[in-house]
C-alpha positions as CSV (number, residue, x, y, z in Angstrom):
1,M,-29.1,109.3,-170.9
2,D,-28.9,108.9,-174.6
3,I,-28.0,105.2,-175.1
4,F,-27.7,105.4,-178.9
5,L,-24.6,107.5,-179.4
6,M,-22.3,106.4,-176.6
7,D,-19.2,107.7,-178.4
8,N,-20.6,111.2,-178.1
9,I,-21.9,111.0,-174.6
10,T,-19.5,113.5,-173.0
11,G,-19.3,115.9,-175.9
12,P,-16.2,117.4,-177.4
13,S,-13.6,119.8,-176.0
14,E,-12.8,122.9,-178.0
15,G,-10.5,122.1,-180.9
16,E,-10.6,118.4,-180.2
17,N,-10.2,116.0,-183.2
18,I,-12.5,113.1,-182.7
19,S,-12.6,110.2,-185.2
20,G,-16.0,109.1,-186.4
21,P,-17.4,105.6,-186.7
22,T,-15.2,103.2,-188.7
23,D,-16.3,101.8,-192.0
24,V,-17.1,98.4,-190.3
25,E,-19.3,100.1,-187.8
26,R,-21.1,102.1,-190.5
27,V,-21.9,98.8,-192.3
28,L,-22.7,96.6,-189.2
29,V,-24.8,99.2,-187.3
30,P,-27.6,99.4,-190.0
31,I,-27.7,95.6,-190.2
32,F,-28.1,95.2,-186.4
33,D,-30.5,98.1,-186.2
34,T,-32.8,96.8,-188.9
35,F,-33.0,93.4,-187.3
36,I,-33.7,94.9,-183.8
37,L,-36.2,97.3,-185.3
38,V,-38.2,94.7,-187.2
39,T,-38.2,92.0,-184.6
40,G,-38.9,94.4,-181.8
41,M,-41.8,96.1,-183.5
42,V,-43.3,92.7,-184.5
43,G,-43.0,91.4,-180.9
44,H,-44.5,94.4,-179.2
45,V,-47.3,94.8,-181.8
46,L,-48.2,91.2,-181.0
47,V,-48.1,91.9,-177.3
48,I,-50.4,94.9,-177.6
49,I,-52.8,93.0,-179.8
50,I,-53.0,90.1,-177.4
51,I,-53.4,92.3,-174.3
52,L,-56.1,94.4,-175.9
53,R,-57.8,91.2,-177.1
54,T,-57.7,89.7,-173.6
55,M,-59.1,92.9,-172.1
56,R,-62.0,92.9,-174.6
57,Q,-62.7,89.3,-173.8
58,G,-62.6,90.1,-170.1
59,R,-65.2,92.8,-170.5
60,R,-67.5,90.5,-172.4
61,T,-67.3,87.6,-170.0
62,S,-67.0,89.6,-166.7
63,T,-69.7,89.6,-164.0
64,A,-69.9,92.9,-162.2
65,G,-66.4,93.7,-163.5
66,I,-64.6,91.2,-161.3
67,Q,-63.1,89.0,-163.9
68,H,-62.2,92.0,-166.1
69,A,-60.4,93.6,-163.2
70,N,-58.3,90.5,-162.6
71,A,-57.4,90.3,-166.3
72,N,-56.1,93.9,-166.2
73,G,-53.6,93.2,-163.4
74,T,-50.0,93.0,-164.7
75,D,-51.4,93.4,-168.3
76,I,-51.5,97.2,-167.8
77,L,-47.8,97.3,-166.9
78,L,-47.0,95.0,-169.8
79,L,-48.9,97.3,-172.1
80,S,-47.1,100.3,-170.9
81,L,-43.8,98.5,-171.2
82,S,-44.5,97.7,-174.8
83,V,-45.5,101.3,-175.5
84,A,-42.2,102.6,-174.0
85,D,-40.2,100.1,-176.0
86,I,-42.0,100.9,-179.3
87,F,-41.2,104.6,-178.7
88,L,-37.6,103.6,-178.0
89,L,-37.5,101.6,-181.2
90,S,-38.8,104.6,-183.2
91,C,-35.6,106.5,-182.2
92,I,-33.3,103.9,-183.8
93,P,-33.6,105.0,-187.5
94,Y,-32.5,108.5,-186.7
95,H,-29.3,107.3,-185.1
96,T,-28.7,104.6,-187.7
97,V,-28.7,107.4,-190.4
98,A,-26.4,109.6,-188.2
99,I,-23.9,106.8,-187.6
100,A,-23.9,105.5,-191.2
101,S,-23.6,109.0,-192.7
102,R,-21.5,110.6,-190.0
103,H,-23.9,113.5,-190.0
104,W,-27.1,114.5,-188.3
105,P,-29.4,115.7,-191.1
106,F,-32.6,116.0,-189.1
107,G,-32.2,119.5,-187.6
108,S,-32.0,120.9,-184.0
109,F,-35.6,120.1,-183.0
110,M,-35.3,116.4,-183.9
111,C,-31.9,116.3,-182.1
112,K,-33.6,117.4,-178.9
113,A,-36.8,115.5,-179.5
114,V,-35.2,112.1,-180.3
115,S,-32.8,112.5,-177.4
116,F,-35.6,113.3,-175.0
117,L,-37.8,110.4,-176.2
118,G,-34.9,107.9,-176.0
119,A,-34.0,109.0,-172.4
120,M,-37.6,109.1,-171.3
121,C,-38.4,105.6,-172.7
122,T,-35.2,104.1,-171.4
123,S,-36.1,105.2,-167.8
124,A,-39.8,104.3,-168.2
125,S,-38.9,100.8,-169.4
126,A,-36.7,100.2,-166.4
127,F,-39.3,101.5,-164.0
128,M,-42.0,99.2,-165.6
129,L,-39.7,96.2,-165.2
130,A,-39.2,97.0,-161.5
131,A,-43.0,97.6,-161.0
132,L,-43.7,94.2,-162.7
133,A,-41.3,92.5,-160.3
134,S,-43.0,94.2,-157.3
135,V,-46.5,93.3,-158.5
136,R,-45.5,89.7,-159.0
137,Y,-44.1,89.6,-155.5
138,V,-47.4,90.9,-154.1
139,I,-49.4,88.4,-156.2
140,V,-47.4,85.5,-154.9
141,V,-46.7,86.5,-151.3
142,H,-49.8,88.6,-150.5
143,P,-52.6,87.4,-152.8
144,T,-55.4,89.1,-150.8
145,K,-53.7,92.5,-151.1
146,A,-53.0,91.8,-154.8
147,Y,-56.7,91.2,-155.5
148,R,-57.7,94.5,-153.8
149,W,-55.0,96.3,-155.8
150,R,-55.9,94.8,-159.1
151,S,-59.7,95.2,-158.7
152,S,-59.4,98.8,-157.5
153,G,-57.5,100.0,-160.5
154,R,-54.5,101.2,-158.5
155,I,-52.1,99.6,-160.9
156,K,-53.4,102.0,-163.6
157,I,-52.5,104.9,-161.4
158,V,-49.1,103.4,-160.5
159,T,-48.4,102.9,-164.2
160,T,-49.3,106.5,-165.1
161,V,-47.2,107.9,-162.2
162,L,-44.1,105.9,-163.2
163,W,-43.9,108.0,-166.4
164,V,-43.5,111.2,-164.4
165,P,-39.9,110.5,-163.1
166,A,-39.0,109.2,-166.6
167,I,-40.1,112.5,-168.1
168,V,-38.2,114.5,-165.4
169,L,-35.0,112.5,-166.1
170,A,-35.3,113.2,-169.8
171,V,-36.1,117.0,-169.6
172,P,-32.4,118.0,-169.6
173,Q,-32.0,116.3,-173.0
174,L,-34.9,118.4,-174.4
175,T,-33.6,121.6,-172.8
176,W,-29.8,121.5,-173.4
177,R,-29.0,119.0,-176.2
178,T,-27.4,120.9,-179.0
179,L,-26.2,120.6,-182.6
180,V,-22.5,121.2,-183.2
181,S,-20.7,121.9,-186.5
182,G,-18.6,118.9,-187.3
183,T,-16.2,120.8,-189.6
184,E,-15.0,122.8,-186.6
185,L,-14.3,119.6,-184.6
186,R,-13.4,116.8,-186.9
187,S,-11.0,116.3,-189.8
188,S,-13.8,114.4,-191.7
189,R,-16.4,115.9,-194.0
190,Q,-19.1,115.8,-191.3
191,D,-21.4,118.8,-191.0
192,L,-23.6,118.7,-187.9
193,I,-23.4,116.3,-184.9
194,C,-26.1,115.9,-182.2
195,F,-23.8,116.2,-179.2
196,N,-24.6,116.0,-175.5
197,F,-24.9,119.0,-173.3
198,L,-23.9,121.0,-170.2
199,S,-20.5,121.5,-168.6
200,D,-18.3,118.6,-167.5
201,T,-19.4,118.8,-163.9
202,D,-23.1,118.9,-164.7
203,Q,-22.7,116.1,-167.3
204,I,-21.1,113.9,-164.7
205,A,-23.9,114.7,-162.2
206,Y,-26.6,114.0,-164.8
207,G,-24.9,110.7,-165.9
208,V,-24.5,109.4,-162.3
209,C,-28.1,110.4,-161.5
210,H,-29.5,108.6,-164.5
211,F,-27.4,105.5,-163.7
212,L,-28.6,105.4,-160.1
213,L,-32.3,106.0,-160.8
214,A,-32.8,104.3,-164.2
215,F,-30.5,101.3,-163.7
216,L,-29.2,100.6,-160.2
217,L,-32.5,101.3,-158.4
218,P,-34.7,99.2,-160.7
219,L,-32.1,96.4,-160.6
220,V,-32.2,96.4,-156.8
221,V,-36.0,96.4,-156.8
222,I,-36.1,93.5,-159.3
223,M,-33.6,91.4,-157.4
224,L,-35.3,92.0,-154.0
225,A,-38.7,91.2,-155.4
226,Y,-37.7,87.9,-157.0
227,G,-35.4,87.0,-154.1
228,K,-38.4,87.4,-151.7
229,I,-40.6,85.3,-154.0
230,Y,-38.0,82.5,-154.0
231,H,-37.7,82.7,-150.2
232,F,-41.4,82.6,-149.7
233,L,-41.9,79.6,-152.0
234,H,-39.0,77.8,-150.3
235,K,-40.4,78.3,-146.9
236,T,-43.9,77.4,-147.9
237,R,-42.7,74.2,-149.6
238,R,-41.1,72.9,-146.4
239,N,-44.3,73.4,-144.4
240,R,-46.6,71.6,-146.8
241,E,-47.6,67.9,-147.3
242,T,-45.7,65.7,-149.8
243,N,-48.1,66.0,-152.8
244,Q,-48.4,69.8,-152.3
245,T,-44.6,69.9,-151.9
246,D,-44.0,68.4,-155.4
247,Q,-46.2,71.0,-157.0
248,L,-44.6,73.9,-155.0
249,E,-41.1,72.5,-155.9
250,R,-41.9,72.6,-159.6
251,Y,-43.4,76.1,-159.3
252,Q,-40.4,77.3,-157.3
253,T,-38.0,75.9,-159.9
254,Q,-39.9,77.6,-162.6
255,V,-40.0,80.9,-160.8
256,T,-36.3,80.6,-160.0
257,H,-35.3,80.0,-163.6
258,T,-37.5,82.8,-164.8
259,S,-36.2,85.2,-162.2
260,V,-32.6,84.5,-163.0
261,L,-33.3,85.1,-166.7
262,L,-35.1,88.4,-166.0
263,V,-32.3,89.7,-163.9
264,L,-29.5,88.5,-166.2
265,A,-31.3,90.0,-169.3
266,F,-31.7,93.4,-167.6
267,V,-28.1,93.5,-166.5
268,L,-26.6,92.2,-169.7
269,C,-28.6,94.6,-171.9
270,W,-28.0,97.7,-169.9
271,L,-24.7,97.3,-168.0
272,P,-22.4,97.7,-171.0
273,S,-24.0,101.1,-171.9
274,Y,-24.0,102.4,-168.4
275,G,-20.5,101.0,-167.7
276,L,-19.2,102.8,-170.8
277,M,-20.9,105.9,-169.8
278,L,-19.3,105.9,-166.3
279,V,-15.9,105.2,-167.8
280,Q,-16.2,108.1,-170.3
281,L,-17.4,110.4,-167.5
282,G,-14.5,109.3,-165.4
283,Y,-12.0,110.0,-168.2
284,R,-13.6,113.4,-168.8
285,S,-13.3,114.4,-165.1
286,T,-9.7,113.2,-164.7
287,V,-8.0,113.4,-168.1
288,T,-7.3,116.5,-170.2
289,G,-7.0,116.3,-174.0
290,P,-8.8,114.0,-176.4
291,L,-10.8,111.1,-175.0
292,P,-9.8,107.6,-175.9
293,R,-12.0,105.9,-178.6
294,F,-14.2,103.1,-177.5
295,G,-15.6,102.4,-181.0
296,P,-16.0,98.6,-181.1
297,F,-17.2,98.4,-177.5
298,A,-19.4,101.4,-177.9
299,T,-21.1,99.7,-180.8
300,F,-21.5,96.5,-178.8
301,A,-23.0,98.5,-175.9
302,R,-25.4,100.3,-178.1
303,V,-26.6,97.0,-179.7
304,M,-27.1,95.4,-176.3
305,A,-29.1,98.3,-175.0
306,T,-31.4,98.4,-178.0
307,S,-31.8,94.6,-178.0
308,S,-33.6,95.0,-174.7
309,T,-36.6,96.0,-176.7
310,V,-36.6,92.5,-178.3
311,V,-35.8,90.6,-175.1
312,N,-38.6,92.2,-173.0
313,P,-41.6,90.8,-174.9
314,I,-40.0,87.4,-175.0
315,L,-39.2,87.1,-171.3
316,Y,-42.1,89.1,-169.9
317,V,-44.9,88.0,-172.2
318,F,-44.3,85.0,-174.4
319,M,-42.8,82.9,-171.6
320,S,-46.3,83.1,-170.1
321,Q,-48.5,80.1,-170.9
322,K,-51.5,82.4,-171.0
323,F,-50.0,84.6,-173.7
324,R,-48.7,81.7,-175.7
325,K,-52.2,80.3,-175.8
326,E,-53.6,83.6,-176.8
327,L,-50.9,83.9,-179.6
328,M,-51.8,80.5,-181.0
329,E,-55.5,81.4,-181.0
330,L,-54.7,84.7,-182.8
331,V,-52.6,82.8,-185.4
332,R,-55.4,80.3,-186.0
333,K,-57.9,83.0,-186.5
334,C,-55.7,84.8,-189.0
335,G,-55.5,81.5,-190.9
336,C,-51.6,81.4,-190.7
């Protein structure tokens, strides 16, 4: 689902007069988009540099590849998450221009390509977050199995496979997304608009499918994984000696706080967009005539969705003591 143009998510009815973005939105959207684009790109570039640097160090210091394999555990998923978010960030300028100018000047191919890339990376990012939660569950609860998985390179295979359903979910965007002449639909001076696709029934089916697979399913996996980690640590702490209990209690508290932040961030970033999508689809299926305008909330939902690309490196990488240490070493070597 295209998260960037939520106002247009259901497409127009024939002869329908739809108002474009307000003047306030046309001013605020470029400001928010610029901030998100710059901070997101800087954050993810730092993540990629640190991960690749850690991998090179692991190869140099490893003995028979064991240490290197351990270093490449969740790092592979974090690297893939950063790649997905960078591609997602690369879509922002196109939509910023379209919203600010009330016109899609990039042609039919880019309309399809940007929509496909946005939908694919949105899904891939959610799948990577769910996979990270699952891997962390295995590492904490089943460390022996985690070592076998990490040393055998299975995480690399899992990471690659996760892109397949993301691509499948995005194919309809590439296939049926179309340009529509704005002068036929709006009273403004717009020319071409990159509208969504398919009939109302198919649009509802696609929207619900994307909501279930790219939001609800990853959210359930994330909550189950961190819930089981908390339960395991709580049960283990009760069965240990006093000195070990204090350490486990501190670790359990840290895991609990981190887990709550991760779940809240995922929900807060994506729920407004998917909630607006479901409301618009519901209106389309039950109401005839022009759709109500969700302008201010649509702008808020879009900003929250794109801000996930800024939140992810902070929560999933820079909260880690290991990555903070690597970042400080990188800054010292750069002489900053």
